[in-house]
N, C-alpha and C positions, 0 to 999 in steps of 0.2 A: 918549432915554436909556432910558426905561421900556420902549420897544419893543425895544431891543437886549437888555436884561436878560431880558425875557420870552422873546425868541427863544433866548437862550443857555440859559435854564432848560428850555425845551422840548427843545432838542438834547440836553442832559445827561440829562434824564428818559428820552428815547427811547433814548439810548446805553446807559444802565444797564438799561433794560427789555429790550433785544434778547437778551442772553445767557440771561436767565431764560425768555424766550419760546422761544428755540431749544432750551434744555434741556428745556422742557416738551414741545415738539414731538418732540424726539428720544426722550424717554421714552415718548410715545404710540406712536411708530413701532416701538420695541423691543417694547412690549407686544403690538402687533398682530402683529409677526413671530413672537413666542413663541407666541401663540395659534394662528397659522396652522400652525406646526410641530407643535403639539400635535394640532390637528385632523387633519393629514395622518397623523401616527403612529397616531391612533385608527382611521382608515380602513384603514391597512395592518396594523393589529393589532400594532404595536410599542409596548412599554412603555418608560418612561424608564429610563435606566441605573441600576442599583443596586436596582431593585425585586425582582429575582429572578424576574420573570414574563415575561421576553422570549420572543417567539414569532416564528417565521419568517413573513415577510410573505406568502409564497405558500402558507401553511398546509400545507406538506409534512409528512405524518405521520412521527413518529420511530419507527423500527423497534426494538422492545425486544430486548435481549440476553438469551438464555436459556443456562443452564449446560449443558455437555456432560458426560455421565457419565464418559467416558474422559479428560476434562480439557479446560479451555478454555471458550469460550463462542461462541454463534452468533447471527447476525442473519439472519432469513429473511423478506424482504419478500413472498414468495409464500406465506406460511403459510395464508391463506384458501383457496388452491388446492391446496397440497401441503405435507404435513408431512414434515420431514427430520430424521433423527438421524444424527450422525456416528459411525460405528463406530470409525474411527481413521484416522490418517495413517501409511502404511507405507513404509519405506525399503528399497530393494534395492541392495546393493553392486554397483558396476560397476568399481571399482578399489580399491586399498588405502585411499584417503582420500576417495573420492567415490562417490556413488550417485544414484539417482532416487527420488522420493517420489510416491506416488499415494494417492488417497482411496478409502475404502469407506463407503458410505452405506446407510441404510435409508430408503426413501421410501414414503409412503402418499398416494395421490391423493385429494383431496376433490372433484375434478371427474370427470366421466365421460370420462376420457382414458386411453389405454392406452400412451402413449409420452411420454417426457420426454427432452430433449436436454441434455447437460452439456458444458461446456468454456468457450469464450469466447462472449459474447453481448452484444447492445446496443452493438456496437463497442468493447467493453471486453475486453481480453485477460486471461484468467485468469492469476493469478500467486501466488507465495508469497514471504514475507519471513522470513528466519531471525532469530535473536536478535542477530546482529551487523549486521543491516540489509542483508544480501546479498539481492538479488531474483532470483527464478527464474520468469520468464514461460513460459507454454506456447509450444510451437513452432507453434501453429495459432491462427487466428482463428475456426475452426469449432467446432461442437458435435456430440457423438456421441449418437445416439438410444439409449435404454434402455427395455426393456419394464417397465411399471408397471401397477398395478391399483388401481381405486377401492376405498377402504375397507380395504385390507390393506397392511401394511408388506412391502415387497419389498427384498431386499438388492441394492444396485447397486454393482458393482465397477468403478471407473474405471481399468482397467489397460491400456487401449490406449496404445501408445507415445506418441502425441501428447497424451495426458492426463497424462503423467508430468512432474513438475517435475525437469528434468535438471541434472546436475552439481552436486548439492547436497553441501556438505561434510558428512562423516559426524560432524564435531564438533557439528553442529546437533542439539540434543536437543529443540528446540521451534521451531515456526513461530509467530512473533508475529502473523502475518497470512496468511490464505489467502482469495483472492477467486475465486469460482467462478460462472461464468455459467450460467443455466438458461433454456431455451426450452420452453414448453409449447404455446402458440399465439400468434397475433398480439396477443391481449389479455392474455396472461399470460407475461411474461418479466422477468428481472431478475438481480441479482447477490447471491448468498448470501455472507456474510462469516463466517469463522471466526477466532477470536483465541486466541493462547496454546495452540496444540494440540501435545501431545507427539508426537514422531516415534518410531515403533517400528522400529528397524533390524533387518533380516533376520528378521522375524517373519512367519509365514504367518497371514493372517486366518482366524478360525474359520469 
């Protein structure tokens, strides 16, 4: 009888102890998993959500936006190699309601290069997007060479037909986005982005 009671007591004690042991083990596993995630995030350079200090895991530098005197802003990832100023976006009427838009830039080379090509680059087609979300891609995946000079600003007029954004509605007073590819050499190429640029219709650049 005593043996049966002792056996029953042992079984009950073991039964009640199991959930507590399982919970403790589960808690330890969760803590280890949380620590592992934290360690991985530290290696990748990612902070916890809500800290406001999130950083891209690949350490890709963020290109700063700079204001454009004629209106809008610009992001130039090639700034160390080439300074760019947007003179303006100019529209030419091709019909009563439509026209084409081209860009005029001022470019100063910071490298010892005498030529820069503009258009589509890095397999990215140059394009513009108006206020209503209509897109106007260039008709070419190529880029057109322009003469430039180290240390001096040179006006660059992108008025070749294939560098015009075609069939733009003349109701478009502003391009909310313009993406322009630039090729300097194999080590210096990228896409310059212009935002909220006013379109000057039927105005001749100075």
